[in-house]
DSSP file (Angstrom, degrees, kcal/mol; ACC not computed):
  #  RESIDUE AA STRUCTURE BP1 BP2  ACC     N-H-->O    O-->H-N    N-H-->O    O-->H-N    TCO  KAPPA ALPHA  PHI   PSI    X-CA   Y-CA   Z-CA
    1    1 A M              0   0    0      0, 0.0     2,-0.1     0, 0.0     0, 0.0   0.000 360.0 360.0 360.0 152.3    0.0    0.0    0.0
    2    2 A Q        -     0   0    0      1,-0.1     2,-0.1     2,-0.1     0, 0.0  -0.440 360.0-104.6 -80.8 158.9    1.1    3.6   -0.6
    3    3 A E     >  -     0   0    0     -2,-0.1     4,-2.1     1,-0.1     5,-0.2  -0.416  35.3-105.7 -76.8 162.0    1.8    5.9    2.2
    4    4 A G  H  > S+     0   0    0      1,-0.2     4,-2.2     2,-0.2     5,-0.2   0.888 117.3  49.8 -57.5 -45.1   -0.8    8.6    3.0
    5    5 A G  H  > S+     0   0    0      1,-0.2     4,-2.4     2,-0.2    -1,-0.2   0.886 110.6  49.5 -64.5 -39.3    1.2   11.5    1.5
    6    6 A A  H  > S+     0   0    0      2,-0.2     4,-2.4     1,-0.2    -1,-0.2   0.884 110.6  50.6 -67.5 -37.8    1.8    9.7   -1.7
    7    7 A A  H  X S+     0   0    0     -4,-2.1     4,-2.4     2,-0.2    -2,-0.2   0.907 111.4  47.8 -66.7 -41.1   -1.8    8.8   -2.1
    8    8 A V  H  X S+     0   0    0     -4,-2.2     4,-2.6     2,-0.2     5,-0.2   0.921 112.4  49.4 -65.5 -43.4   -2.9   12.4   -1.5
    9    9 A G  H  X S+     0   0    0     -4,-2.4     4,-2.4     1,-0.2    -2,-0.2   0.900 111.7  48.7 -62.2 -40.8   -0.4   13.7   -4.0
   10   10 A L  H  X S+     0   0    0     -4,-2.4     4,-2.6     2,-0.2    -1,-0.2   0.910 111.2  50.0 -65.0 -42.2   -1.5   11.1   -6.6
   11   11 A A  H  X S+     0   0    0     -4,-2.4     4,-2.2     2,-0.2    -2,-0.2   0.912 112.2  47.4 -63.4 -42.8   -5.1   12.1   -6.0
   12   12 A I  H  X S+     0   0    0     -4,-2.6     4,-2.6     2,-0.2     5,-0.2   0.923 112.5  49.7 -64.7 -43.7   -4.4   15.8   -6.4
   13   13 A S  H  X S+     0   0    0     -4,-2.4     4,-2.4     1,-0.2    -2,-0.2   0.920 112.4  46.8 -61.7 -44.5   -2.3   15.2   -9.6
   14   14 A L  H  X S+     0   0    0     -4,-2.6     4,-2.3     2,-0.2    -1,-0.2   0.887 112.4  50.5 -66.5 -37.9   -5.0   13.0  -11.2
   15   15 A T  H  X S+     0   0    0     -4,-2.2     4,-2.4     2,-0.2    -2,-0.2   0.936 112.1  46.2 -65.1 -46.5   -7.7   15.6  -10.3
   16   16 A L  H  X S+     0   0    0     -4,-2.6     4,-2.5     1,-0.2    -2,-0.2   0.900 112.4  51.6 -63.2 -39.9   -5.8   18.5  -11.8
   17   17 A G  H  X S+     0   0    0     -4,-2.4     4,-2.5    -5,-0.2    -1,-0.2   0.903 109.4  49.7 -62.6 -41.3   -5.0   16.4  -14.9
   18   18 A A  H  X S+     0   0    0     -4,-2.3     4,-2.3     2,-0.2    -2,-0.2   0.916 112.1  47.6 -64.7 -42.8   -8.7   15.6  -15.3
   19   19 A F  H  X S+     0   0    0     -4,-2.4     4,-2.6     2,-0.2    -2,-0.2   0.903 112.1  50.6 -63.8 -40.5   -9.7   19.3  -15.0
   20   20 A L  H  X S+     0   0    0     -4,-2.5     4,-2.3     2,-0.2    -2,-0.2   0.926 111.5  46.4 -64.2 -45.2   -7.0   20.3  -17.4
   21   21 A I  H  X S+     0   0    0     -4,-2.5     4,-2.3     2,-0.2    -1,-0.2   0.910 113.1  50.1 -63.5 -42.1   -8.0   17.8  -20.0
   22   22 A T  H  X S+     0   0    0     -4,-2.3     4,-2.5    -5,-0.2    -2,-0.2   0.918 110.5  50.0 -61.9 -43.4  -11.7   18.8  -19.6
   23   23 A W  H  X S+     0   0    0     -4,-2.6     4,-2.9     1,-0.2    -2,-0.2   0.907 110.6  49.4 -62.4 -42.9  -10.8   22.5  -20.0
   24   24 A I  H  X S+     0   0    0     -4,-2.3     4,-2.6     2,-0.2     5,-0.4   0.917 111.5  49.0 -63.4 -43.1   -8.8   21.8  -23.2
   25   25 A I  H  X S+     0   0    0     -4,-2.3     4,-1.9     1,-0.2    -2,-0.2   0.923 114.6  44.7 -63.3 -43.9  -11.7   19.8  -24.7
   26   26 A I  H  X S+     0   0    0     -4,-2.5     4,-2.2     2,-0.2    -2,-0.2   0.931 114.9  48.8 -65.7 -44.9  -14.2   22.5  -23.8
   27   27 A K  H  X S+     0   0    0     -4,-2.9     4,-1.9     1,-0.2    -2,-0.2   0.960 118.4  36.5 -61.5 -54.4  -12.0   25.3  -25.1
   28   28 A Y  H  X S+     0   0    0     -4,-2.6     4,-2.5     1,-0.2    -1,-0.2   0.799 113.8  58.1 -74.5 -26.4  -11.0   23.8  -28.4
   29   29 A G  H  X S+     0   0    0     -4,-1.9     4,-2.3    -5,-0.4    -1,-0.2   0.905 107.7  47.5 -64.5 -41.0  -14.5   22.3  -28.9
   30   30 A A  H  X S+     0   0    0     -4,-2.2     4,-2.2     2,-0.2    -2,-0.2   0.900 112.0  49.8 -66.9 -40.8  -16.0   25.8  -28.6
   31   31 A I  H  X S+     0   0    0     -4,-1.9     4,-2.3     2,-0.2    -2,-0.2   0.931 112.9  46.2 -63.7 -45.5  -13.5   27.2  -31.1
   32   32 A L  H  X S+     0   0    0     -4,-2.5     4,-2.3     1,-0.2    -2,-0.2   0.889 111.3  52.3 -65.4 -38.4  -14.1   24.4  -33.6
   33   33 A A  H  X S+     0   0    0     -4,-2.3     4,-2.2     2,-0.2    -1,-0.2   0.905 110.3  48.6 -63.6 -40.8  -17.9   24.8  -33.2
   34   34 A W  H  X S+     0   0    0     -4,-2.2     4,-2.4     2,-0.2    -2,-0.2   0.921 111.6  48.7 -65.3 -43.9  -17.6   28.5  -33.9
   35   35 A K  H  X S+     0   0    0     -4,-2.3     4,-2.4     1,-0.2    -2,-0.2   0.890 111.5  50.1 -63.7 -38.6  -15.5   28.0  -37.0
   36   36 A L  H  X S+     0   0    0     -4,-2.3     4,-2.5     2,-0.2    -1,-0.2   0.897 109.8  50.9 -65.8 -40.0  -17.9   25.4  -38.3
   37   37 A T  H  X S+     0   0    0     -4,-2.2     4,-2.2     2,-0.2    -2,-0.2   0.919 111.0  48.0 -62.9 -43.9  -20.8   27.8  -37.7
   38   38 A V  H  X S+     0   0    0     -4,-2.4     4,-2.2     2,-0.2    -2,-0.2   0.916 111.6  50.6 -62.8 -43.3  -19.0   30.5  -39.6
   39   39 A L  H  X S+     0   0    0     -4,-2.4     4,-2.3     1,-0.2    -2,-0.2   0.921 110.7  48.2 -61.9 -44.6  -18.2   28.1  -42.5
   40   40 A L  H  X S+     0   0    0     -4,-2.5     4,-2.4     1,-0.2    -1,-0.2   0.877 109.9  53.7 -64.4 -36.5  -21.9   27.0  -42.7
   41   41 A G  H  X S+     0   0    0     -4,-2.2     4,-2.2     2,-0.2    -1,-0.2   0.903 109.0  48.2 -63.0 -41.3  -23.0   30.6  -42.7
   42   42 A K  H  X S+     0   0    0     -4,-2.2     4,-2.3     2,-0.2    -2,-0.2   0.905 111.1  50.3 -66.3 -41.0  -20.7   31.4  -45.6
   43   43 A L  H  X S+     0   0    0     -4,-2.3     4,-2.2     1,-0.2    -2,-0.2   0.907 110.8  49.5 -63.3 -40.6  -21.9   28.4  -47.6
   44   44 A F  H  X S+     0   0    0     -4,-2.4     4,-1.7     2,-0.2    -1,-0.2   0.897 109.0  52.7 -64.9 -39.4  -25.5   29.5  -47.0
   45   45 A A  H  X S+     0   0    0     -4,-2.2     4,-1.6     1,-0.2    -2,-0.2   0.911 110.4  47.8 -62.4 -41.9  -24.7   33.0  -48.1
   46   46 A W  H  X S+     0   0    0     -4,-2.3     4,-2.0     1,-0.2    -1,-0.2   0.892 108.4  54.3 -65.6 -38.4  -23.2   31.6  -51.4
   47   47 A S  H  < S+     0   0    0     -4,-2.2     8,-0.2     1,-0.2    -1,-0.2   0.831 107.3  51.5 -66.5 -29.5  -26.2   29.4  -51.9
   48   48 A V  H  < S+     0   0    0     -4,-1.7     9,-0.4     1,-0.2    -1,-0.2   0.876 111.7  47.1 -70.9 -36.7  -28.5   32.4  -51.6
   49   49 A M  H  < S+     0   0    0     -4,-1.6    -2,-0.2    -5,-0.1    -1,-0.2   0.812  95.9  83.9 -76.4 -29.9  -26.4   34.3  -54.2
   50   50 A L  S >< S-     0   0    0     -4,-2.0     3,-0.9    -5,-0.1     6,-0.1  -0.557  81.2-123.3 -79.7 135.7  -26.2   31.5  -56.8
   51   51 A P  T 3  S+     0   0    0      0, 0.0     3,-0.1     0, 0.0    -1,-0.1  -0.383  89.4  33.4 -73.0 154.1  -29.2   31.1  -59.2
   52   52 A G  T 3  S+     0   0    0      1,-0.3     2,-0.2    -2,-0.1    -2,-0.0   0.526  88.5 122.5  82.3   5.7  -31.1   27.9  -59.4
   53   53 A T  S X  S-     0   0    0     -3,-0.9     3,-0.9    -6,-0.2    -1,-0.3  -0.526  77.7-104.3 -95.8 169.5  -30.7   27.0  -55.7
   54   54 A K  T 3  S+     0   0    0      1,-0.2    -1,-0.1    -2,-0.2    -6,-0.1   0.837 120.0  40.4 -59.7 -35.4  -33.4   26.3  -53.2
   55   55 A Y  T 3  S+     0   0    0     -8,-0.2    -1,-0.2    -5,-0.1    -7,-0.1   0.463  87.6 114.5 -97.8  -1.8  -33.0   29.7  -51.5
   56   56 A A    <         0   0    0     -3,-0.9    -7,-0.1    -9,-0.1    -8,-0.1  -0.395 360.0 360.0 -70.6 146.6  -32.4   31.8  -54.6
   57   57 A K              0   0    0     -9,-0.4    -1,-0.1    -2,-0.1    -8,-0.1   0.408 360.0 360.0-100.6 360.0  -35.1   34.5  -55.4
């Protein structure tokens, strides 16, 4: 068995690592979602401008 101090240090390290990984996933997930939204907006704008498409007037 591990000693008390080593177990506490391991628990703290694993907790901080889990929070760090979660933060990275949330941060870059939000950035990718925003870029995807902008890209879809640009594609929709082009589809409005091109004749013969569903949204063309």
